[in-house]
Residue frames as a rotation matrix with the C-alpha (Angstrom) as fourth column:
UNK 1
0.591 0.807 0.000 0.00
0.807 -0.591 0.000 0.00
0.000 0.000 -1.000 0.00
UNK 2
-0.594 -0.782 0.189 1.32
0.793 -0.609 -0.026 3.36
0.135 0.134 0.982 -0.98
UNK 3
0.548 0.727 -0.413 0.05
0.784 -0.619 -0.049 6.72
-0.292 -0.297 -0.909 0.35
UNK 4
-0.393 -0.640 0.660 1.00
0.792 -0.600 -0.111 9.89
0.467 0.479 0.743 -1.38
UNK 5
0.388 0.424 -0.818 0.84
0.773 -0.633 0.039 13.16
-0.501 -0.648 -0.574 0.47
UNK 6
0.121 -0.302 0.946 1.06
0.715 -0.635 -0.294 16.39
0.689 0.712 0.139 -1.42
UNK 7
-0.498 -0.327 -0.803 2.63
0.830 -0.447 -0.333 19.01
-0.250 -0.833 0.494 0.78
UNK 8
0.518 0.713 0.473 0.47
0.752 -0.643 0.146 22.07
0.408 0.280 -0.869 1.18
UNK 9
-0.434 -0.666 0.606 1.90
0.234 -0.733 -0.638 25.52
0.870 -0.136 0.474 1.79
UNK 10
-0.678 0.193 -0.710 1.42
0.721 -0.015 -0.693 26.75
-0.144 -0.981 -0.129 5.32
UNK 11
0.396 0.893 0.212 -1.69
0.909 -0.414 0.048 28.89
0.130 0.173 -0.976 5.75
UNK 12
-0.236 -0.430 0.871 -1.10
0.340 -0.877 -0.340 32.58
0.910 0.216 0.353 5.31
UNK 13
-0.728 -0.067 -0.682 -0.78
0.682 -0.175 -0.710 34.35
-0.072 -0.982 0.174 8.59
UNK 14
-0.118 0.757 0.643 -4.01
0.404 -0.555 0.728 36.17
0.907 0.346 -0.240 9.21
UNK 15
-0.954 -0.143 -0.263 -4.64
0.299 -0.426 -0.854 38.77
0.010 -0.894 0.449 11.84
UNK 16
-0.026 0.996 0.090 -8.13
0.802 -0.034 0.597 39.34
0.597 0.088 -0.797 13.11
UNK 17
-0.965 -0.206 0.160 -8.89
0.094 -0.848 -0.521 42.84
0.243 -0.488 0.838 14.31
UNK 18
-0.104 0.949 -0.297 -11.97
0.953 0.181 0.245 43.24
0.286 -0.258 -0.923 16.45
UNK 19
-0.854 -0.079 0.515 -13.30
0.031 -0.994 -0.101 46.78
0.520 -0.071 0.851 16.57
UNK 20
-0.629 0.666 -0.401 -15.77
0.672 0.208 -0.710 47.36
-0.390 -0.716 -0.578 19.41
UNK 21
0.066 0.761 0.645 -19.02
0.850 -0.381 0.363 49.05
0.522 0.525 -0.672 18.51
UNK 22
-0.724 -0.310 0.616 -19.10
0.028 -0.906 -0.423 52.72
0.689 -0.289 0.664 19.42
UNK 23
-0.760 0.454 -0.464 -20.87
0.556 0.086 -0.827 53.57
-0.335 -0.887 -0.318 22.65
UNK 24
0.098 0.859 0.503 -24.38
0.937 -0.250 0.244 54.90
0.335 0.448 -0.829 22.12
UNK 25
-0.729 -0.331 0.600 -24.47
0.227 -0.943 -0.244 58.67
0.646 -0.042 0.762 22.17
UNK 26
-0.058 0.673 -0.737 -26.15
0.997 -0.001 -0.079 59.99
-0.054 -0.740 -0.671 25.28
UNK 27
0.177 0.141 0.974 -27.52
0.446 -0.894 0.049 63.48
0.878 0.425 -0.222 24.80
UNK 28
-0.835 -0.488 -0.256 -26.25
0.472 -0.394 -0.788 66.01
0.283 -0.779 0.559 27.30
UNK 29
0.052 0.886 -0.461 -28.91
0.956 -0.177 -0.234 67.58
-0.289 -0.428 -0.856 29.49
UNK 30
0.406 0.137 0.903 -29.96
0.574 -0.807 -0.135 71.07
0.711 0.574 -0.407 28.43
UNK 31
-0.700 -0.711 0.069 -28.17
0.441 -0.506 -0.741 73.98
0.562 -0.489 0.668 30.06
UNK 32
-0.875 0.483 0.042 -31.36
-0.379 -0.627 -0.680 75.87
-0.302 -0.611 0.732 30.98
UNK 33
-0.700 0.713 -0.037 -34.86
0.592 0.609 0.527 74.44
0.398 0.348 -0.849 31.18
UNK 34
-0.849 0.521 0.092 -38.01
-0.514 -0.770 -0.378 76.60
-0.126 -0.368 0.921 31.42
UNK 35
-0.651 0.693 -0.310 -41.42
0.370 0.647 0.667 75.07
0.663 0.319 -0.678 32.16
UNK 36
-0.046 0.743 0.668 -44.74
-0.684 -0.511 0.521 75.96
0.728 -0.433 0.531 33.74
UNK 37
0.589 0.345 0.731 -45.00
-0.771 0.512 0.380 72.57
-0.243 -0.787 0.567 35.40
UNK 38
-0.350 -0.703 -0.619 -42.63
-0.708 0.631 -0.317 69.63
0.613 0.327 -0.719 35.85
UNK 39
0.638 0.489 0.595 -43.87
-0.739 0.605 0.296 66.22
-0.215 -0.628 0.747 37.00
UNK 40
0.177 -0.674 -0.718 -41.16
-0.510 0.561 -0.652 63.60
0.842 0.482 -0.244 37.45
UNK 41
0.788 -0.060 -0.613 -39.81
0.465 0.710 0.529 60.90
0.403 -0.702 0.587 39.73
UNK 42
0.155 -0.831 -0.534 -36.45
0.828 -0.185 0.529 62.71
-0.539 -0.524 0.659 39.93
UNK 43
0.911 0.010 0.413 -35.58
0.240 -0.826 -0.510 66.35
0.335 0.564 -0.755 39.15
UNK 44
0.309 -0.896 -0.319 -31.84
0.828 0.089 0.554 67.16
-0.468 -0.436 0.769 39.08
UNK 45
0.703 -0.182 0.688 -30.01
0.361 -0.742 -0.565 70.44
0.613 0.645 -0.456 38.48
UNK 46
-0.519 -0.842 -0.145 -27.20
0.673 -0.297 -0.678 72.62
0.528 -0.449 0.721 39.75
UNK 47
-0.943 0.263 -0.203 -29.72
-0.076 -0.765 -0.640 75.38
-0.324 -0.588 0.741 40.53
UNK 48
-0.436 0.880 0.187 -33.52
0.827 0.310 0.470 75.29
0.356 0.359 -0.863 40.63
UNK 49
-0.950 0.309 -0.041 -35.80
-0.277 -0.896 -0.347 78.33
-0.144 -0.318 0.937 40.70
UNK 50
-0.572 0.806 -0.149 -39.45
0.506 0.491 0.709 77.51
0.645 0.330 -0.689 41.42
UNK 51
-0.368 0.558 0.744 -42.51
-0.675 -0.711 0.199 79.16
0.640 -0.428 0.638 42.90
UNK 52
0.427 0.567 0.704 -43.81
-0.883 0.428 0.191 75.87
-0.193 -0.703 0.684 44.28
UNK 53
-0.497 -0.556 -0.666 -42.23
-0.597 0.776 -0.202 72.46
0.629 0.298 -0.718 44.91
UNK 54
0.567 0.591 0.574 -44.11
-0.811 0.522 0.264 69.40
-0.143 -0.615 0.775 46.14
UNK 55
0.062 -0.633 -0.772 -41.72
-0.516 0.642 -0.567 66.53
0.854 0.433 -0.287 46.83
UNK 56
0.883 0.142 -0.447 -41.09
0.231 0.697 0.678 63.60
0.408 -0.703 0.583 49.15
UNK 57
0.392 -0.851 -0.351 -37.41
0.753 0.077 0.654 64.52
-0.529 -0.520 0.670 49.38
UNK 58
0.923 -0.231 0.309 -35.49
0.015 -0.779 -0.627 67.72
0.385 0.583 -0.715 48.62
UNK 59
0.479 -0.839 -0.257 -31.68
0.776 0.268 0.570 67.57
-0.410 -0.473 0.780 48.77
UNK 60
-0.171 -0.610 0.774 -29.48
0.771 -0.572 -0.281 70.63
0.614 0.549 0.568 48.53
UNK 61
-0.856 -0.156 -0.493 -29.27
0.436 -0.730 -0.526 74.13
-0.278 -0.665 0.693 49.98
UNK 62
-0.018 0.943 0.332 -32.83
0.958 -0.079 0.275 75.47
0.286 0.323 -0.902 50.19
UNK 63
-0.963 -0.218 -0.159 -33.38
0.247 -0.950 -0.190 79.23
-0.110 -0.222 0.969 49.96
UNK 64
0.003 0.999 -0.049 -36.93
0.950 -0.018 -0.310 80.37
-0.311 -0.045 -0.949 50.84
UNK 65
-0.963 -0.267 0.032 -37.81
0.260 -0.896 0.360 83.47
-0.067 0.355 0.932 48.84
UNK 66
-0.375 0.870 -0.320 -40.92
-0.133 -0.392 -0.910 85.63
-0.918 -0.299 0.263 48.62
UNK 67
0.763 0.614 -0.201 -41.18
-0.254 0.000 -0.967 85.61
-0.594 0.789 0.156 44.87
UNK 68
-0.302 -0.814 0.496 -39.22
0.307 0.409 0.859 83.76
-0.902 0.412 0.127 42.25
UNK 69
0.296 0.337 -0.894 -39.21
-0.686 -0.577 -0.444 85.51
-0.665 0.744 0.060 38.89
UNK 70
0.147 -0.137 0.980 -39.48
0.311 0.946 0.086 82.73
-0.939 0.292 0.182 36.38
UNK 71
-0.622 -0.336 -0.707 -39.78
-0.500 -0.525 0.689 84.70
-0.603 0.782 0.159 33.15
UNK 72
0.052 0.642 -0.765 -41.17
-0.997 0.079 -0.001 83.12
0.060 0.762 0.645 29.99
UNK 73
-0.839 -0.238 0.490 -42.12
-0.309 0.948 -0.069 79.55
-0.449 -0.210 -0.869 30.84
UNK 74
0.069 0.862 -0.502 -44.42
-0.997 0.069 -0.018 77.45
0.019 0.502 0.865 28.70
UNK 75
0.111 0.087 -0.990 -45.53
-0.506 0.862 0.019 73.89
0.855 0.499 0.140 28.72
UNK 76
0.611 0.157 0.776 -45.60
-0.750 0.431 0.502 70.94
-0.255 -0.889 0.381 31.00
UNK 77
-0.248 -0.744 -0.620 -42.91
-0.753 0.551 -0.360 68.29
0.610 0.377 -0.697 31.29
UNK 78
0.669 0.388 0.634 -43.79
-0.679 0.666 0.309 64.76
-0.302 -0.637 0.709 32.39
UNK 79
0.302 -0.649 -0.699 -40.87
-0.458 0.544 -0.703 62.32
0.836 0.532 -0.134 32.50
UNK 80
0.723 -0.105 -0.683 -39.28
0.541 0.701 0.465 59.78
0.430 -0.705 0.564 34.84
UNK 81
0.106 -0.759 -0.642 -36.22
0.823 -0.295 0.485 62.04
-0.557 -0.580 0.594 35.20
UNK 82
0.861 0.093 0.500 -35.67
0.362 -0.802 -0.475 65.71
0.357 0.590 -0.724 34.35
UNK 83
0.272 -0.854 -0.443 -32.12
0.771 -0.083 0.632 67.11
-0.576 -0.514 0.636 34.40
UNK 84
0.637 -0.187 0.748 -30.54
0.461 -0.685 -0.564 70.44
0.618 0.704 -0.351 33.44
UNK 85
-0.536 -0.841 -0.064 -27.89
0.622 -0.343 -0.704 72.82
0.571 -0.418 0.707 34.71
UNK 86
-0.943 0.321 -0.092 -30.53
-0.185 -0.730 -0.658 75.41
-0.278 -0.603 0.748 35.66
UNK 87
-0.527 0.845 0.093 -34.27
0.769 0.427 0.475 74.82
0.361 0.322 -0.875 35.94
UNK 88
-0.901 0.432 0.028 -36.90
-0.415 -0.845 -0.337 77.57
-0.123 -0.316 0.941 36.02
UNK 89
-0.627 0.742 -0.238 -40.39
0.459 0.598 0.657 76.28
0.630 0.303 -0.715 36.80
UNK 90
-0.199 0.666 0.719 -43.60
-0.675 -0.625 0.392 77.64
0.710 -0.407 0.574 38.22
UNK 91
0.487 0.429 0.761 -44.39
-0.844 0.455 0.284 74.29
-0.224 -0.781 0.583 39.85
UNK 92
-0.433 -0.627 -0.648 -42.42
-0.651 0.714 -0.257 71.07
0.624 0.311 -0.717 40.39
UNK 93
0.583 0.555 0.594 -44.02
-0.792 0.550 0.264 67.83
-0.180 -0.625 0.760 41.60
UNK 94
0.101 -0.652 -0.752 -41.56
-0.534 0.602 -0.594 64.99
0.839 0.462 -0.287 42.18
UNK 95
0.834 0.020 -0.552 -40.51
0.380 0.704 0.600 62.18
0.400 -0.710 0.579 44.46
UNK 96
0.259 -0.839 -0.479 -36.95
0.803 -0.089 0.589 63.59
-0.537 -0.537 0.650 44.68
UNK 97
0.929 -0.136 0.344 -35.52
0.088 -0.822 -0.562 67.02
0.359 0.553 -0.752 43.93
UNK 98
0.440 -0.866 -0.236 -31.72
0.756 0.216 0.618 67.22
-0.484 -0.450 0.750 43.96
UNK 99
0.644 -0.279 0.712 -29.77
0.382 -0.689 -0.616 70.45
0.662 0.669 -0.338 43.39
UNK 100
-0.505 -0.837 -0.211 -26.86
0.712 -0.265 -0.650 72.43
0.488 -0.479 0.730 44.79
UNK 101
-0.936 0.239 -0.257 -29.21
-0.044 -0.807 -0.588 75.40
-0.348 -0.539 0.767 45.37
UNK 102
-0.392 0.893 0.218 -33.00
0.854 0.266 0.446 75.44
0.340 0.362 -0.868 45.41
UNK 103
-0.980 0.176 -0.090 -34.70
-0.140 -0.940 -0.312 78.85
-0.139 -0.294 0.946 45.36
UNK 104
-0.532 0.838 -0.122 -38.38
0.591 0.470 0.656 78.33
0.606 0.277 -0.745 46.17
UNK 105
-0.528 0.470 0.707 -41.31
-0.597 -0.798 0.085 80.37
0.604 -0.378 0.702 47.47
UNK 106
0.332 0.756 0.564 -43.58
-0.939 0.319 0.126 77.50
-0.084 -0.572 0.816 48.62
UNK 107
-0.605 -0.580 -0.546 -42.04
-0.573 0.793 -0.207 74.15
0.552 0.188 -0.812 49.59
UNK 108
0.348 0.777 0.525 -44.38
-0.935 0.329 0.133 71.30
-0.069 -0.537 0.841 50.52
UNK 109
-0.814 -0.567 0.123 -43.33
-0.570 0.822 0.015 67.82
-0.110 -0.058 -0.992 51.59
UNK 110
0.046 0.842 -0.538 -45.59
-0.766 0.376 0.522 65.01
0.642 0.388 0.662 50.40
């Protein structure tokens, strides 16, 4: 019995490069947010100006003021979380409000 083997050239060296998928783009929160009314589970900002806040928890330095001048606010925002650098709102209803400084006329704990 005779077995013939034809030599084959060695396989070409191949390099596999795996490029990870780019991370999904997360939009940055707006710098300033103006609204008549905000209803959310969590409201976050560096500074919040509001005439009325109803919340279970408010974290940050609270400044009671007689009148907060909101300016031109329109519309209502309903979302699980609302975040901005500065928030101007006539009324905020939330479970948690977190900000460095909260300027508010009427603060009510729920």
